[in-house]
C-alpha positions in Angstrom: 26.2 40.8 10.5 22.5 40.4 9.4 21.1 37.4 10.6 19.2 34.9 8.6 15.5 34.4 8.9 14.5 31.2 9.7 11.5 29.9 8.0 8.5 28.8 10.2 7.4 25.5 10.9 4.7 24.1 8.6 1.8 22.6 10.3 1.4 19.3 8.8 0.2 16.6 11.1 1.7 13.4 12.1 1.0 10.3 9.8 -0.7 7.6 11.5 -2.0 4.3 9.9 0.5 4.5 7.3 -1.0 2.4 3.8 -4.3 1.6 6.0 -6.5 3.9 3.8 -5.2 3.0 0.2 -5.7 -0.5 1.1 -9.4 -0.4 2.4 -9.6 1.5 -1.3 -8.3 -1.3 -2.9 -10.3 -4.1 -1.2 -13.6 -2.1 -1.9 -12.4 -1.3 -5.2 -11.8 -5.5 -5.6 -15.3 -6.0 -4.5 -17.2 -3.7 -6.8 -15.4 -4.9 -9.4 -15.7 -8.7 -8.4 -19.7 -7.4 -8.3 -20.3 -7.9 -4.7 -21.4 -4.1 -4.7 -23.1 -3.5 -7.9 -24.1 -0.2 -9.5 -25.7 2.0 -7.6 -25.6 -0.2 -4.2 -24.7 1.7 -1.0 -21.2 1.6 0.8 -21.9 1.7 4.7 -18.9 2.9 6.5 -19.7 1.1 9.7 -20.3 -2.8 8.0 -17.2 -1.9 5.8 -15.2 -0.7 8.9 -16.3 -4.0 11.0 -15.8 -6.8 8.0 -11.9 -5.2 7.6 -11.1 -4.7 11.0 -10.1 -1.1 10.5 -11.6 2.2 11.9 -14.3 4.0 10.3 -12.0 6.9 9.4 -9.6 4.7 7.6 -12.9 3.5 5.4 -13.6 6.9 5.0 -10.5 7.8 3.6 -10.4 4.8 1.2 -14.1 6.0 -0.1 -12.9 9.6 -0.5 -9.7 8.0 -3.0 -12.4 5.9 -4.8 -14.3 9.1 -5.0 -11.7 10.7 -6.8 -11.5 7.9 -9.1 -15.1 8.3 -9.8 -16.3 5.1 -9.5 -17.9 6.0 -6.1 -20.1 9.4 -5.3 -21.1 10.8 -2.0 -23.9 13.1 -0.7 -24.7 15.1 2.3 -26.3 12.8 5.1 -26.2 9.8 2.8 -24.1 6.9 2.2 -20.9 6.4 -0.7 -22.4 4.6 -3.2 -21.0 2.7 -6.2 -21.6 4.9 -9.4 -24.4 4.1 -11.8 -23.8 2.8 -15.4 -26.1 4.3 -17.5 -26.2 4.5 -21.3 -25.2 9.0 -21.1 -22.5 7.8 -18.8 -21.1 5.4 -20.8 -21.2 7.5 -24.1 -19.3 10.6 -21.8 -16.3 8.1 -20.7 -16.2 6.3 -24.0 -16.0 9.7 -26.0 -13.0 10.8 -23.8 -11.3 7.6 -23.7 -11.3 7.6 -27.5 -9.7 11.2 -27.2 -7.2 10.0 -24.8 -6.5 6.5 -26.7 -6.0 8.1 -30.1 -3.3 10.8 -28.9 -1.7 7.3 -26.7 -1.3 5.2 -29.5 0.0 7.9 -32.2 2.9 9.1 -29.4 3.7 5.8 -28.9 4.3 4.7 -32.6 6.7 7.5 -32.5 8.6 6.2 -29.8 11.9 4.4 -30.1 10.8 1.0 -28.1 7.9 -0.6 -28.0 9.1 -3.3 -25.6 6.8 -3.1 -23.0 3.8 -3.0 -25.5 4.9 -6.2 -26.8 4.9 -7.8 -23.3 2.2 -7.0 -22.3 0.3 -8.4 -25.5 2.5 -11.4 -24.9 1.0 -12.2 -21.2 -2.5 -11.5 -22.5 -2.1 -13.8 -25.3 -0.6 -16.4 -23.1 -3.4 -15.6 -20.4 -6.1 -15.7 -23.0 -4.9 -19.3 -24.4 -4.8 -20.9 -20.9 -8.6 -20.4 -20.5 -8.4 -17.5 -17.6 -11.6 -15.7 -16.4 -12.9 -12.3 -17.8 -11.5 -10.3 -14.7 -7.7 -11.7 -15.4 -8.0 -11.0 -18.9 -10.0 -7.5 -18.1 -6.4 -6.7 -16.2 -4.3 -7.8 -18.4 -6.5 -5.8 -21.4 -5.5 -2.6 -19.0 -2.2 -3.0 -18.3 -1.6 -3.4 -22.3 -3.2 0.2 -22.2 -1.1 1.4 -19.7 1.7 0.1 -21.5 0.7 2.3 -24.6 0.2 5.4 -22.3 3.4 4.7 -20.3 5.2 4.4 -23.9 4.0 7.7 -25.2 6.1 9.4 -23.0 3.7 12.2 -21.8 3.0 12.4 -18.3 0.0 14.5 -18.6 -1.5 12.3 -20.6 -1.0 9.3 -18.7 -2.4 11.2 -15.7 -5.4 12.0 -17.7 -6.1 8.1 -18.3 -5.2 7.2 -14.8 -7.7 9.6 -13.8 -10.6 7.7 -15.8 -9.4 4.2 -15.8 -11.2 3.0 -12.3 -14.3 4.0 -14.4 -13.2 2.5 -17.7 -12.7 -1.0 -15.4 -15.9 -0.5 -13.8 -18.1 -0.5 -17.3 -15.9 -2.9 -19.0 -16.6 -5.0 -15.6 -20.4 -4.4 -16.5 -20.2 -4.7 -20.1 -18.5 -8.5 -19.5 -21.3 -9.5 -17.5 -23.4 -9.0 -20.4 -21.5 -10.7 -23.3 -18.0 -12.2 -22.3 -18.2 -14.4 -25.2 -18.0 -11.4 -27.6 -15.3 -9.7 -25.5 -13.0 -13.0 -25.8 -13.5 -13.4 -29.5 -12.5 -9.7 -30.3 -9.7 -9.3 -27.4 -6.5 -10.9 -28.8 -7.2 -9.7 -32.6 -8.2 -6.3 -32.0 -5.2 -5.5 -29.7 -2.4 -7.4 -32.0 -3.6 -5.1 -34.6 -3.3 -1.8 -32.9 0.1 -3.0 -31.5 1.7 -4.0 -35.0 0.4 -0.6 -36.4 2.0 1.0 -33.7 5.1 -0.8 -34.2 5.0 0.1 -37.6 5.1 4.3 -37.1 2.1 6.7 -37.2 -0.8 6.5 -39.6 -4.3 6.9 -40.6 -5.2 3.5 -40.3 -3.5 3.4 -36.8 -6.0 5.8 -35.8 -9.1 4.0 -37.4 -8.3 1.1 -35.4 -7.8 2.5 -32.6 -11.3 4.2 -32.6 -12.9 1.3 -33.9 -11.9 -0.9 -30.4 -13.5 1.9 -28.2 -16.3 2.3 -30.3 -16.9 -1.7 -30.1 -16.4 -1.8 -26.8 -18.9 1.5 -26.3 -21.5 -0.7 -28.4 -21.1 -3.9 -26.7 -21.6 -1.9 -23.0 -25.0 -0.3 -24.4 -26.0 -2.9 -26.2 -26.0 -4.4 -22.7 -27.4 -1.6 -20.7 -30.1 -1.1 -23.5 -31.2 -5.0 -23.0 
């Protein structure tokens, strides 16, 4: 009989410290969004490892994850640092976001159910009424956009959104540090209008509303950067 060929063993190293690097990335990310590490600030492995009680290797892995998300940059023989928030960066990021948001909204408008979008909007409205701080409102704002991308039903589109989501959150945080009242005034009205138009189906009005929403966010951010 013909002998069966046994596939070679794949040399994948054992997993150790499961989840520590991901937790380190999450904690560093929170500190960045809370303003503890402002744009351009260095992220020193030894100090971060000491403060979190973990190895430098785990911190390094966590920083690598944040670099893939676009909010941390590294250079040879230099410490990692938080990305700078510049006018040119903002224009590039929001141009990409506008294109993605337009496709997500128009695709979501064709979906059979918009319940996740309505649920996210209700949570955002309730938090706004209760006087939640801007960090909580921004978190729920992005969760609403997550729902739109999920309802759109395009996995590659959702992956593209995930690739820039952390950068959007960082840039929006920078915007709110300059003018949170403008954000609060626009927050519910703009998102409710987008949700209503998605429920009504694809339309030029929906496209215009989504484009205006992203444009207003960019204008507010750039105003603060130029000031």
